[in-house]
C-alpha positions as a LaTeX table, in Angstrom:
\begin{tabular}{lrrr}
\hline
Residue & $x$ (\AA) & $y$ (\AA) & $z$ (\AA) \\
\hline
Unk1 & 25.98 & $-25.62$ & $-29.07$ \\
Unk2 & 25.47 & $-21.86$ & $-29.50$ \\
Unk3 & 21.74 & $-22.44$ & $-30.16$ \\
Unk4 & 21.47 & $-24.54$ & $-26.98$ \\
Unk5 & 23.08 & $-21.79$ & $-24.90$ \\
Unk6 & 20.76 & $-19.19$ & $-26.44$ \\
Unk7 & 17.70 & $-21.36$ & $-25.70$ \\
Unk8 & 18.91 & $-21.84$ & $-22.14$ \\
Unk9 & 19.44 & $-18.08$ & $-21.68$ \\
Unk10 & 16.03 & $-17.33$ & $-23.15$ \\
Unk11 & 14.43 & $-19.89$ & $-20.80$ \\
Unk12 & 16.20 & $-18.31$ & $-17.83$ \\
Unk13 & 15.02 & $-14.87$ & $-18.93$ \\
Unk14 & 11.42 & $-16.10$ & $-19.22$ \\
Unk15 & 11.67 & $-17.70$ & $-15.79$ \\
Unk16 & 12.97 & $-14.45$ & $-14.28$ \\
Unk17 & 10.13 & $-12.50$ & $-15.90$ \\
Unk18 & 7.57 & $-14.95$ & $-14.52$ \\
Unk19 & 9.06 & $-14.63$ & $-11.04$ \\
Unk20 & 8.86 & $-10.85$ & $-11.32$ \\
Unk21 & 5.21 & $-11.00$ & $-12.47$ \\
Unk22 & 4.39 & $-13.34$ & $-9.56$ \\
Unk23 & 6.18 & $-11.01$ & $-7.15$ \\
Unk24 & 4.21 & $-8.00$ & $-8.41$ \\
Unk25 & 0.93 & $-9.93$ & $-8.13$ \\
Unk26 & 1.87 & $-11.01$ & $-4.63$ \\
Unk27 & 2.66 & $-7.40$ & $-3.63$ \\
Unk28 & $-0.68$ & $-6.21$ & $-5.02$ \\
Unk29 & $-2.51$ & $-9.00$ & $-3.18$ \\
Unk30 & $-0.80$ & $-8.12$ & 0.13 \\
Unk31 & $-1.62$ & $-4.44$ & $-0.45$ \\
Unk32 & $-5.26$ & $-5.26$ & $-1.21$ \\
Unk33 & $-5.53$ & $-7.39$ & 1.95 \\
Unk34 & $-4.03$ & $-4.57$ & 4.05 \\
Unk35 & $-6.46$ & $-2.09$ & 2.49 \\
Unk36 & $-9.42$ & $-4.38$ & 3.19 \\
Unk37 & $-8.29$ & $-4.85$ & 6.80 \\
Unk38 & $-8.11$ & $-1.09$ & 7.41 \\
Unk39 & $-11.46$ & $-0.41$ & 5.73 \\
Unk40 & $-13.23$ & $-3.21$ & 7.61 \\
Unk41 & $-12.30$ & $-1.55$ & 10.92 \\
Unk42 & $-14.69$ & 1.31 & 10.17 \\
Unk43 & $-18.33$ & 0.24 & 10.32 \\
Unk44 & $-19.55$ & 3.10 & 8.09 \\
Unk45 & $-17.30$ & 1.96 & 5.22 \\
Unk46 & $-18.59$ & $-0.82$ & 3.00 \\
Unk47 & $-16.15$ & $-2.15$ & 0.40 \\
Unk48 & $-18.31$ & $-2.92$ & $-2.63$ \\
Unk49 & $-15.67$ & $-3.79$ & $-5.20$ \\
Unk50 & $-11.92$ & $-4.15$ & $-5.59$ \\
Unk51 & $-10.19$ & $-4.42$ & $-8.98$ \\
Unk52 & $-6.60$ & $-4.95$ & $-10.04$ \\
Unk53 & $-7.25$ & $-3.85$ & $-13.60$ \\
Unk54 & $-6.92$ & $-0.22$ & $-14.56$ \\
Unk55 & $-10.03$ & 1.31 & $-16.14$ \\
Unk56 & $-7.88$ & 2.60 & $-19.01$ \\
Unk57 & $-4.86$ & 0.82 & $-20.53$ \\
Unk58 & $-2.69$ & 3.95 & $-20.37$ \\
Unk59 & $-3.34$ & 4.55 & $-16.66$ \\
Unk60 & $-0.87$ & 3.05 & $-14.23$ \\
Unk61 & $-3.20$ & 2.20 & $-11.36$ \\
Unk62 & $-2.62$ & $-0.94$ & $-9.28$ \\
Unk63 & $-5.83$ & $-1.22$ & $-7.24$ \\
Unk64 & $-9.24$ & 0.40 & $-7.64$ \\
Unk65 & $-11.59$ & 0.06 & $-4.68$ \\
Unk66 & $-15.20$ & 1.19 & $-4.72$ \\
Unk67 & $-16.72$ & 2.04 & $-1.35$ \\
Unk68 & $-20.11$ & 2.97 & $-0.03$ \\
Unk69 & $-20.13$ & 5.41 & 2.88 \\
Unk70 & $-23.57$ & 6.43 & 4.14 \\
Unk71 & $-25.05$ & 5.81 & 0.68 \\
Unk72 & $-22.35$ & 7.78 & $-1.17$ \\
Unk73 & $-20.01$ & 6.05 & $-3.60$ \\
Unk74 & $-16.27$ & 6.69 & $-3.30$ \\
Unk75 & $-13.36$ & 5.39 & $-5.35$ \\
Unk76 & $-9.90$ & 4.69 & $-3.96$ \\
Unk77 & $-7.18$ & 4.73 & $-6.61$ \\
Unk78 & $-4.16$ & 2.92 & $-5.21$ \\
Unk79 & $-0.53$ & 2.80 & $-6.31$ \\
Unk80 & 1.52 & $-0.07$ & $-4.88$ \\
Unk81 & 5.28 & 0.45 & $-4.69$ \\
Unk82 & 8.08 & $-1.75$ & $-3.37$ \\
Unk83 & 9.76 & 1.18 & $-1.63$ \\
Unk84 & 8.42 & 3.92 & 0.61 \\
Unk85 & 11.67 & 5.90 & 0.63 \\
Unk86 & 11.05 & 9.62 & 0.10 \\
Unk87 & 12.83 & 9.87 & $-3.26$ \\
Unk88 & 10.80 & 6.92 & $-4.61$ \\
Unk89 & 7.59 & 8.28 & $-3.13$ \\
Unk90 & 8.13 & 11.71 & $-4.67$ \\
Unk91 & 8.58 & 10.28 & $-8.18$ \\
Unk92 & 5.72 & 7.80 & $-7.79$ \\
Unk93 & 3.33 & 10.48 & $-6.51$ \\
Unk94 & 4.03 & 12.77 & $-9.47$ \\
Unk95 & 3.33 & 10.00 & $-11.97$ \\
Unk96 & 0.40 & 8.71 & $-9.92$ \\
Unk97 & $-1.33$ & 12.08 & $-9.69$ \\
Unk98 & $-0.86$ & 12.75 & $-13.41$ \\
Unk99 & $-2.46$ & 9.40 & $-14.22$ \\
Unk100 & $-5.26$ & 9.64 & $-11.66$ \\
Unk101 & $-6.24$ & 13.14 & $-12.80$ \\
Unk102 & $-7.64$ & 11.48 & $-15.94$ \\
Unk103 & $-10.19$ & 9.52 & $-13.90$ \\
Unk104 & $-13.79$ & 10.66 & $-13.58$ \\
Unk105 & $-15.20$ & 12.01 & $-10.34$ \\
Unk106 & $-13.14$ & 12.87 & $-7.33$ \\
Unk107 & $-11.15$ & 9.72 & $-6.50$ \\
Unk108 & $-9.14$ & 9.37 & $-3.31$ \\
Unk109 & $-5.50$ & 8.62 & $-4.09$ \\
Unk110 & $-3.75$ & 6.08 & $-1.86$ \\
Unk111 & $-0.05$ & 5.23 & $-1.89$ \\
Unk112 & 0.76 & 1.74 & $-0.55$ \\
Unk113 & 4.23 & 0.38 & 0.32 \\
Unk114 & 5.72 & $-2.12$ & 2.77 \\
Unk115 & 7.05 & 0.75 & 4.93 \\
Unk116 & 6.54 & 4.49 & 4.58 \\
Unk117 & 8.97 & 6.82 & 6.37 \\
Unk118 & 7.92 & 9.96 & 8.23 \\
Unk119 & 9.26 & 12.12 & 5.40 \\
Unk120 & 7.34 & 10.07 & 2.83 \\
Unk121 & 4.16 & 10.41 & 4.92 \\
Unk122 & 4.62 & 14.16 & 4.92 \\
Unk123 & 5.01 & 14.10 & 1.12 \\
Unk124 & 1.74 & 12.19 & 0.83 \\
Unk125 & 0.06 & 14.80 & 3.04 \\
Unk126 & 1.41 & 17.67 & 0.95 \\
Unk127 & 0.10 & 15.98 & $-2.21$ \\
Unk128 & $-3.28$ & 15.22 & $-0.59$ \\
Unk129 & $-2.68$ & 11.51 & $-1.09$ \\
Unk130 & $-3.61$ & 8.92 & 1.49 \\
Unk131 & $-1.13$ & 6.26 & 2.49 \\
Unk132 & $-1.11$ & 2.76 & 3.84 \\
Unk133 & 1.83 & 0.59 & 4.71 \\
Unk134 & 2.05 & $-3.08$ & 5.51 \\
Unk135 & 3.22 & $-2.31$ & 9.06 \\
Unk136 & $-0.24$ & $-1.06$ & 10.03 \\
Unk137 & 0.11 & 2.68 & 9.46 \\
Unk138 & $-2.56$ & 4.49 & 7.47 \\
Unk139 & $-3.96$ & 7.94 & 6.75 \\
Unk140 & $-7.04$ & 8.04 & 4.53 \\
Unk141 & $-9.46$ & 10.92 & 4.12 \\
Unk142 & $-12.47$ & 9.50 & 2.30 \\
Unk143 & $-15.32$ & 11.98 & 2.07 \\
Unk144 & $-17.12$ & 11.81 & 5.41 \\
Unk145 & $-14.61$ & 9.43 & 6.99 \\
Unk146 & $-11.05$ & 9.95 & 8.18 \\
Unk147 & $-8.94$ & 6.91 & 9.05 \\
Unk148 & $-5.68$ & 7.42 & 10.90 \\
Unk149 & $-3.63$ & 4.51 & 12.24 \\
Unk150 & $-0.19$ & 4.51 & 13.74 \\
Unk151 & 1.69 & 1.40 & 14.80 \\
Unk152 & 5.02 & 0.84 & 16.43 \\
Unk153 & 7.67 & $-0.65$ & 14.17 \\
Unk154 & 8.33 & $-4.32$ & 14.93 \\
Unk155 & 11.73 & $-3.66$ & 16.54 \\
Unk156 & 10.38 & $-0.93$ & 18.84 \\
Unk157 & 7.36 & $-3.05$ & 19.74 \\
Unk158 & 9.62 & $-6.00$ & 20.61 \\
Unk159 & 11.95 & $-3.86$ & 22.75 \\
Unk160 & 8.96 & $-2.27$ & 24.52 \\
Unk161 & 7.48 & $-5.68$ & 25.38 \\
Unk162 & 10.89 & $-6.96$ & 26.50 \\
Unk163 & 11.30 & $-3.87$ & 28.73 \\
Unk164 & 7.85 & $-4.53$ & 30.21 \\
Unk165 & 8.80 & $-8.17$ & 30.95 \\
Unk166 & 12.06 & $-7.02$ & 32.62 \\
Unk167 & 10.11 & $-4.53$ & 34.72 \\
Unk168 & 7.64 & $-7.26$ & 35.77 \\
Unk169 & 10.53 & $-9.55$ & 36.78 \\
Unk170 & 12.15 & $-6.78$ & 38.83 \\
Unk171 & 8.86 & $-5.94$ & 40.57 \\
Unk172 & 8.24 & $-9.64$ & 41.26 \\
Unk173 & 11.72 & $-10.03$ & 42.75 \\
Unk174 & 11.29 & $-7.08$ & 45.13 \\
\hline
\end{tabular}
């Protein structure tokens, strides 16, 4: 009986680990798609390669993207995090910059999270690290190209469109 319970617990643990691995892969895939979408909006930027494997086993890099801009090669070294809260960003940026400093050349560091607060954006700016969030905000300085995007949060966008509809109804009624 004890052995059966242990096997069951071990199976549950393995299942939980698999779910976590799938979740991490899914987050990296969403981050890569968001990165591609931002880069494809700039005609001078050609994405030549995107990798999920770190060039060195001891480096904690989630996405490496190689770009061609006007015949010059650039590398984006991306860290994907589940949280863009300032305290998480601060810790992640310290570790990220230590790891990325071991890479050759002059890579552009990019922090990616589902949402990045104003304070976290400022931290990225202070650390000369680009950022991208899954809400459509981005700030990337890649050699000859600067990409800056700002989007309204979903709730503000919804309330703005609802206010516009109310205004249209009122004007139509007058």
